[in-house]
Every structure is written in C-alpha cells, then in structure tokens.
MIDOSE-1310 file (N, C-alpha, C; in nm, 2 decimals, decimal comma, always signed):
residues 159
xxxx	+0,09/-0,12/+0,00/+0,01/+0,00/+0,00/+0,09/+0,14/+0,00; +0,06/+0,22/-0,09/+0,13/+0,34/-0,07/+0,09/+0,43/+0,03; +0,20/+0,49/+0,09/+0,18/+0,58/+0,20/+0,10/+0,73/+0,15; +0,02/+0,76/+0,23/-0,03/+0,90/+0,20/+0,09/+1,01/+0,18
xxxx	+0,19/+0,99/+0,26/+0,29/+1,11/+0,24/+0,42/+1,02/+0,24; +0,50/+1,04/+0,15/+0,63/+0,96/+0,12/+0,73/+1,06/+0,08; +0,85/+1,06/+0,14/+0,96/+1,15/+0,10/+1,01/+1,11/-0,03; +1,04/+1,20/-0,12/+1,11/+1,16/-0,24/+1,24/+1,20/-0,24
xxxx	+1,35/+1,12/-0,26/+1,48/+1,19/-0,26/+1,52/+1,15/-0,41; +1,60/+1,24/-0,48/+1,65/+1,27/-0,61/+1,79/+1,20/-0,61; +1,82/+1,09/-0,69/+1,96/+1,06/-0,70/+1,99/+1,07/-0,86; +2,13/+1,05/-0,88/+2,17/+1,06/-1,02/+2,14/+0,92/-1,09
xxxx	+2,20/+0,83/-1,03/+2,16/+0,69/-1,10/+2,17/+0,60/-0,97; +2,19/+0,62/-0,86/+2,22/+0,54/-0,76/+2,10/+0,50/-0,64; +1,96/+0,54/-0,67/+1,88/+0,52/-0,57/+1,87/+0,36/-0,52; +1,89/+0,29/-0,60/+1,89/+0,13/-0,54/+1,98/+0,12/-0,45
xxxx	+2,12/+0,16/-0,50/+2,22/+0,13/-0,39/+2,21/+0,22/-0,27; +2,16/+0,35/-0,26/+2,13/+0,40/-0,16/+2,04/+0,35/-0,06; +1,93/+0,29/-0,12/+1,82/+0,23/-0,06/+1,87/+0,12/+0,02; +1,97/+0,04/-0,06/+2,00/-0,09/-0,01/+2,10/-0,06/+0,11
xxxx	+2,19/+0,05/+0,09/+2,28/+0,09/+0,21/+2,19/+0,10/+0,32; +2,09/+0,21/+0,31/+2,00/+0,27/+0,42/+1,95/+0,13/+0,51; +1,88/+0,05/+0,42/+1,82/-0,08/+0,48/+1,91/-0,17/+0,54; +2,03/-0,18/+0,51/+2,13/-0,26/+0,59/+2,21/-0,18/+0,71
xxxx	+2,18/-0,06/+0,71/+2,26/+0,03/+0,81/+2,16/+0,06/+0,94; +2,03/+0,11/+0,89/+1,94/+0,16/+0,99/+1,83/+0,07/+1,03; +1,83/+0,05/+1,16/+1,71/-0,02/+1,22/+1,56/+0,03/+1,15; +1,47/-0,07/+1,12/+1,34/-0,04/+1,10/+1,34/+0,01/+0,94
xxxx	+1,44/-0,04/+0,87/+1,45/+0,01/+0,73/+1,45/-0,11/+0,65; +1,40/-0,08/+0,53/+1,39/-0,20/+0,42/+1,38/-0,16/+0,27; +1,40/-0,22/+0,17/+1,39/-0,18/+0,04/+1,25/-0,25/-0,01; +1,17/-0,18/-0,08/+1,06/-0,23/-0,13/+1,06/-0,24/-0,28
xxxx	+0,93/-0,18/-0,34/+0,93/-0,21/-0,50/+1,03/-0,13/-0,56; +1,08/-0,18/-0,66/+1,15/-0,11/-0,75/+1,09/-0,12/-0,91; +1,07/+0,01/-0,96/+1,01/+0,03/-1,09/+1,12/+0,05/-1,19; +1,09/-0,02/-1,28/+1,19/+0,01/-1,39/+1,13/+0,09/-1,49
xxxx	+1,20/+0,17/-1,56/+1,14/+0,26/-1,65/+1,07/+0,20/-1,77; +0,96/+0,22/-1,80/+0,88/+0,15/-1,91/+0,90/+0,20/-2,05; +0,99/+0,32/-2,04/+1,02/+0,37/-2,18/+1,16/+0,43/-2,15; +1,23/+0,50/-2,26/+1,34/+0,60/-2,23/+1,29/+0,72/-2,16
xxxx	+1,40/+0,80/-2,10/+1,36/+0,93/-2,03/+1,49/+0,99/-2,03; +1,47/+1,13/-1,99/+1,60/+1,21/-2,02/+1,73/+1,16/-1,97; +1,73/+1,10/-1,86/+1,86/+1,05/-1,79/+1,85/+0,91/-1,77; +1,78/+0,81/-1,87/+1,78/+0,69/-1,85/+1,73/+0,62/-1,97
xxxx	+1,74/+0,48/-1,99/+1,67/+0,40/-2,09/+1,57/+0,31/-2,02; +1,49/+0,27/-2,12/+1,39/+0,16/-2,08/+1,43/+0,05/-2,00; +1,40/+0,02/-1,89/+1,45/-0,09/-1,80/+1,54/-0,05/-1,69; +1,60/+0,06/-1,70/+1,68/+0,11/-1,60/+1,59/+0,15/-1,47
xxxx	+1,65/+0,13/-1,36/+1,59/+0,15/-1,24/+1,54/+0,30/-1,24; +1,40/+0,34/-1,23/+1,35/+0,46/-1,23/+1,34/+0,51/-1,09; +1,25/+0,43/-1,00/+1,24/+0,46/-0,87/+1,24/+0,34/-0,79; +1,27/+0,36/-0,68/+1,27/+0,24/-0,56/+1,21/+0,29/-0,44
xxxx	+1,11/+0,20/-0,39/+1,05/+0,24/-0,27/+1,14/+0,20/-0,16; +1,16/+0,26/-0,04/+1,22/+0,21/+0,08/+1,18/+0,29/+0,18; +1,23/+0,23/+0,31/+1,18/+0,26/+0,44/+1,31/+0,31/+0,50; +1,33/+0,41/+0,58/+1,43/+0,44/+0,66/+1,39/+0,49/+0,80
xxxx	+1,43/+0,39/+0,89/+1,39/+0,41/+1,04/+1,23/+0,44/+1,04; +1,16/+0,37/+0,97/+1,00/+0,36/+0,98/+0,96/+0,48/+0,88; +1,05/+0,55/+0,81/+1,01/+0,66/+0,74/+0,97/+0,62/+0,60; +0,86/+0,61/+0,51/+0,85/+0,59/+0,37/+0,92/+0,69/+0,29
xxxx	+1,00/+0,62/+0,19/+1,06/+0,69/+0,10/+1,05/+0,65/-0,05; +1,09/+0,72/-0,13/+1,12/+0,69/-0,28/+1,23/+0,74/-0,34; +1,32/+0,67/-0,39/+1,44/+0,74/-0,45/+1,42/+0,73/-0,60; +1,43/+0,85/-0,66/+1,40/+0,87/-0,80/+1,54/+0,90/-0,87
xxxx	+1,58/+0,81/-0,96/+1,69/+0,83/-1,05/+1,66/+0,92/-1,16; +1,68/+1,06/-1,10/+1,61/+1,16/-1,21/+1,74/+1,22/-1,28; +1,86/+1,20/-1,25/+1,97/+1,25/-1,33/+2,07/+1,34/-1,22; +2,17/+1,41/-1,29/+2,25/+1,51/-1,20/+2,20/+1,64/-1,19
xxxx	+2,10/+1,67/-1,23/+2,04/+1,81/-1,21/+2,04/+1,87/-1,07; +1,96/+1,78/-0,98/+1,96/+1,84/-0,84/+2,04/+1,75/-0,75; +2,09/+1,83/-0,64/+2,18/+1,77/-0,54/+2,14/+1,77/-0,41; +2,15/+1,70/-0,33/+2,10/+1,70/-0,18/+2,20/+1,80/-0,12
xxxx	+2,12/+1,87/-0,02/+2,20/+1,95/+0,07/+2,14/+1,95/+0,21; +2,20/+2,04/+0,30/+2,16/+2,03/+0,43/+2,02/+2,08/+0,46; +1,96/+2,15/+0,37/+1,83/+2,18/+0,41/+1,71/+2,07/+0,43; +1,75/+1,94/+0,39/+1,68/+1,83/+0,43/+1,79/+1,72/+0,49
xxxx	+1,74/+1,67/+0,62/+1,84/+1,56/+0,68/+1,74/+1,47/+0,73; +1,80/+1,34/+0,77/+1,72/+1,25/+0,87/+1,79/+1,26/+0,99; +1,72/+1,29/+1,08/+1,78/+1,28/+1,23/+1,75/+1,17/+1,29; +1,84/+1,09/+1,33/+1,83/+0,94/+1,39/+1,87/+0,97/+1,52
xxxx	+1,77/+0,93/+1,61/+1,79/+0,92/+1,75/+1,87/+0,80/+1,80; +1,98/+0,79/+1,86/+2,06/+0,69/+1,93/+2,05/+0,68/+2,08; +2,05/+0,55/+2,11/+2,04/+0,53/+2,26/+2,15/+0,52/+2,34; +2,28/+0,49/+2,28/+2,41/+0,49/+2,34/+2,54/+0,53/+2,26
xxxx	+2,65/+0,52/+2,31/+2,74/+0,55/+2,23/+2,78/+0,46/+2,11; +2,76/+0,33/+2,16/+2,79/+0,22/+2,05/+2,68/+0,24/+1,94; +2,58/+0,26/+1,96/+2,46/+0,28/+1,84/+2,52/+0,42/+1,77; +2,55/+0,53/+1,84/+2,60/+0,65/+1,78/+2,74/+0,62/+1,68
xxxx	+2,82/+0,54/+1,75/+2,95/+0,52/+1,68/+2,92/+0,44/+1,55; +2,81/+0,32/+1,56/+2,78/+0,24/+1,45/+2,74/+0,32/+1,34; +2,65/+0,39/+1,36/+2,57/+0,46/+1,26/+2,67/+0,57/+1,20; +2,74/+0,65/+1,27/+2,82/+0,74/+1,22/+2,92/+0,68/+1,14
xxxx	+3,00/+0,57/+1,19/+3,09/+0,50/+1,12/+3,04/+0,45/+0,98; +2,93/+0,40/+0,99/+2,85/+0,34/+0,86/+2,85/+0,45/+0,74; +2,79/+0,56/+0,78/+2,77/+0,66/+0,69/+2,91/+0,74/+0,67; +2,98/+0,76/+0,74/+3,11/+0,83/+0,71/+3,19/+0,73/+0,62
xxxx	+3,20/+0,60/+0,69/+3,31/+0,51/+0,64/+3,27/+0,44/+0,51; +3,14/+0,48/+0,44/+3,09/+0,44/+0,32/+3,10/+0,54/+0,23; +3,21/+0,62/+0,22/+3,22/+0,72/+0,12/+3,17/+0,85/+0,16; +3,12/+0,88/+0,29/+3,06/+0,98/+0,34/+3,14/+1,08/+0,39
xxxx	+3,10/+1,19/+0,46/+3,18/+1,29/+0,51/+3,15/+1,34/+0,64; +3,23/+1,38/+0,73/+3,20/+1,42/+0,87/+3,15/+1,58/+0,84; +3,08/+1,62/+0,94/+3,04/+1,76/+0,95/+3,02/+1,79/+1,10; +2,96/+1,90/+1,15/+2,98/+1,94/+1,28/+2,86/+1,91/+1,36
xxxx	+2,87/+1,91/+1,49/+2,74/+1,89/+1,59/+2,65/+1,75/+1,56; +2,72/+1,67/+1,52/+2,64/+1,53/+1,51/+2,59/+1,50/+1,34; +2,63/+1,59/+1,26/+2,57/+1,59/+1,13/+2,69/+1,53/+1,04; +2,65/+1,45/+0,95/+2,73/+1,39/+0,86/+2,67/+1,38/+0,72
xxxx	+2,73/+1,35/+0,61/+2,67/+1,34/+0,49/+2,71/+1,20/+0,41; +2,63/+1,13/+0,35/+2,65/+1,00/+0,30/+2,71/+1,02/+0,15; +2,75/+0,91/+0,10/+2,83/+0,95/-0,04/+2,74/+0,99/-0,14; +2,60/+0,99/-0,12/+2,52/+1,03/-0,22/+2,47/+1,18/-0,19
xxxx	+2,53/+1,22/-0,09/+2,52/+1,38/-0,07/+2,40/+1,39/+0,04; +2,33/+1,30/+0,09/+2,22/+1,32/+0,19/+2,27/+1,34/+0,33; +2,23/+1,42/+0,40/+2,26/+1,47/+0,53/+2,19/+1,40/+0,63; +2,28/+1,35/+0,73/+2,22/+1,27/+0,85/+2,26/+1,35/+0,98
xxxx	+2,17/+1,36/+1,08/+2,21/+1,39/+1,21/+2,21/+1,26/+1,31; +2,32/+1,24/+1,35/+2,31/+1,10/+1,45/+2,32/+1,16/+1,57; +2,21/+1,17/+1,64/+2,19/+1,25/+1,75/+2,15/+1,16/+1,88; +2,23/+1,15/+1,99/+2,21/+1,08/+2,09/+2,09/+1,15/+2,18
xxxx	+2,01/+1,06/+2,23/+1,90/+1,11/+2,31/+1,93/+1,19/+2,42; +2,07/+1,14/+2,47/+2,13/+1,22/+2,58/+2,16/+1,36/+2,56; +2,19/+1,40/+2,42/+2,22/+1,54/+2,37/+2,10/+1,59/+2,38; +1,98/+1,55/+2,35/+1,85/+1,63/+2,33/+1,81/+1,67/+2,47
xxxx	+1,83/+1,56/+2,56/+1,80/+1,60/+2,70/+1,88/+1,69/+2,78; +2,01/+1,70/+2,72/+2,10/+1,78/+2,80/+2,07/+1,92/+2,75; +2,06/+1,94/+2,61/+2,04/+2,10/+2,57/+1,88/+2,14/+2,60; +1,81/+2,06/+2,66/+1,68/+2,10/+2,71/+1,68/+2,09/+2,85
xxxx	+1,78/+2,07/+2,91/+1,80/+2,07/+3,06/+1,71/+2,19/+3,12; +1,62/+2,17/+3,21/+1,56/+2,30/+3,27/+1,66/+2,40/+3,34; +1,79/+2,35/+3,38/+1,89/+2,44/+3,44/+1,94/+2,51/+3,32; +1,93/+2,62/+3,30/+1,99/+2,70/+3,17/+2,14/+2,67/+3,16
xxxx	+2,21/+2,67/+3,29/+2,34/+2,66/+3,28/+2,40/+2,55/+3,24; +2,32/+2,43/+3,29/+2,37/+2,32/+3,23/+2,33/+2,27/+3,08; +2,23/+2,34/+3,03/+2,20/+2,33/+2,90/+2,29/+2,40/+2,84; +2,34/+2,52/+2,87/+2,44/+2,58/+2,79/+2,57/+2,51/+2,79
xxxx	+2,62/+2,47/+2,90/+2,74/+2,37/+2,91/+2,74/+2,25/+2,81; +2,62/+2,18/+2,80/+2,61/+2,07/+2,71/+2,61/+2,15/+2,55; +2,54/+2,24/+2,55/+2,54/+2,32/+2,39/+2,67/+2,33/+2,34; +2,75/+2,40/+2,45/+2,87/+2,46/+2,41/+2,97/+2,35/+2,38
xxxx	+2,97/+2,22/+2,46/+3,04/+2,12/+2,44/+3,00/+2,04/+2,31; +2,88/+2,05/+2,26/+2,83/+1,98/+2,13/+2,89/+2,08/+2,01; +2,90/+2,21/+2,04/+2,95/+2,29/+1,95/+3,10/+2,26/+1,90; +3,15/+2,20/+1,97/+3,30/+2,17/+1,94/+3,32/+2,03/+1,87
xxxx	+3,21/+1,96/+1,85/+3,21/+1,81/+1,83/+3,19/+1,79/+1,67; +3,23/+1,68/+1,61/+3,17/+1,65/+1,49/+3,09/+1,52/+1,53; +3,12/+1,39/+1,54/+3,05/+1,29/+1,60/+3,02/+1,34/+1,76; +2,91/+1,29/+1,81/+2,87/+1,33/+1,94/+2,92/+1,23/+2,04
xxxx	+3,00/+1,30/+2,14/+3,06/+1,22/+2,24/+2,96/+1,22/+2,37; +2,89/+1,12/+2,41/+2,80/+1,13/+2,51/+2,87/+1,16/+2,64; +2,97/+1,09/+2,67/+3,05/+1,11/+2,79/+3,08/+1,26/+2,81; +3,14/+1,32/+2,72/+3,16/+1,46/+2,74/+3,04/+1,55/+2,73
xxxx	+2,92/+1,52/+2,68/+2,82/+1,57/+2,69/+2,77/+1,58/+2,82; +2,76/+1,46/+2,89/+2,71/+1,42/+3,02/+2,80/+1,50/+3,13; +2,93/+1,50/+3,11/+3,04/+1,58/+3,19/+3,00/+1,71/+3,19; +2,98/+1,79/+3,06/+2,97/+1,93/+3,04/+2,83/+1,96/+3,12
xxx	+2,72/+1,87/+3,10/+2,58/+1,91/+3,17/+2,62/+1,90/+3,33; +2,68/+1,80/+3,39/+2,71/+1,81/+3,54/+2,79/+1,93/+3,56; +2,87/+1,98/+3,48/+2,96/+2,10/+3,53/+3,08/+2,05/+3,59
C-alpha cells in the first residue's frame, strides 16, 4: 500500500544502491518495490531503475533516479536518535565510512550527498535541561564536536 505521504529523494543513478545501504544500516529500514522505466527518459533508458520504494527508520521514501540536475543539501536531513555511544558510533561510522563526510554537531553526509544527524537522546535531554547553565554547558560542548561524544556531553551537563 502506498503511504499518503512519502519523502521523495532525488539521485543521479544510485537510488537502489542508496536504499540498499540505508536498509542494511538503519534499524526498521527496508527496500520495497523497484520500478523499471517503461520507456526511455531524459537520464535513462527503458528498463533502468527509475524509482525504488524504501523505508528509513520507519519513514517511507522513494528514490528517484532523475539524473545529475538536483543535488542533496543540508536543507533536508534525517535525524536518527541513538540510545548509546555504541549505536552512535556504529551509525556514524557506517555513513562516514561508506564514502561519506563528517560535519559538525552530529551531522554527516553520505556518499550520495544526503545529510544525517546522528543524535544521541542524551544530547537532546542535555540541551533542554531545565537548568539553563547545564543546557548551555552541554550545548557549548556539542558545538566543538563532529560525532557526538555522550560522556563529554554528560560531563559538561554536570559541570
């Protein structure tokens, strides 16, 4: 059944590769139907993968092999909440280690240019602490990081 709202992500020619990587990397993710083009189109030929339906952490998506015209940027990202440092490290290392790129404050980019926020729940709790000083210390610590270090965030929160 097609979801009422599906995120459509534009790829050059790698939608199936990206969907497969996401399904192998993120919990509650899978690859669904693959539509092969019924005829030639501007950036492909009949029989090429045109779209692939997939789910990333429970979110329905479709990857469109639309060609090189449009690129991903930070205006759209998946924010993945992690429960501990091991999960944070595993997901971060999978994205960055598969041709991706590190960025700041828990952000990274996969090899297709899609942005990810690998965000420990502890970080969100710390920067929303009812004690403004504790929240600021945690926030300031986060601002110095690429991949989030939970122990450092917790220490900053405690002061």
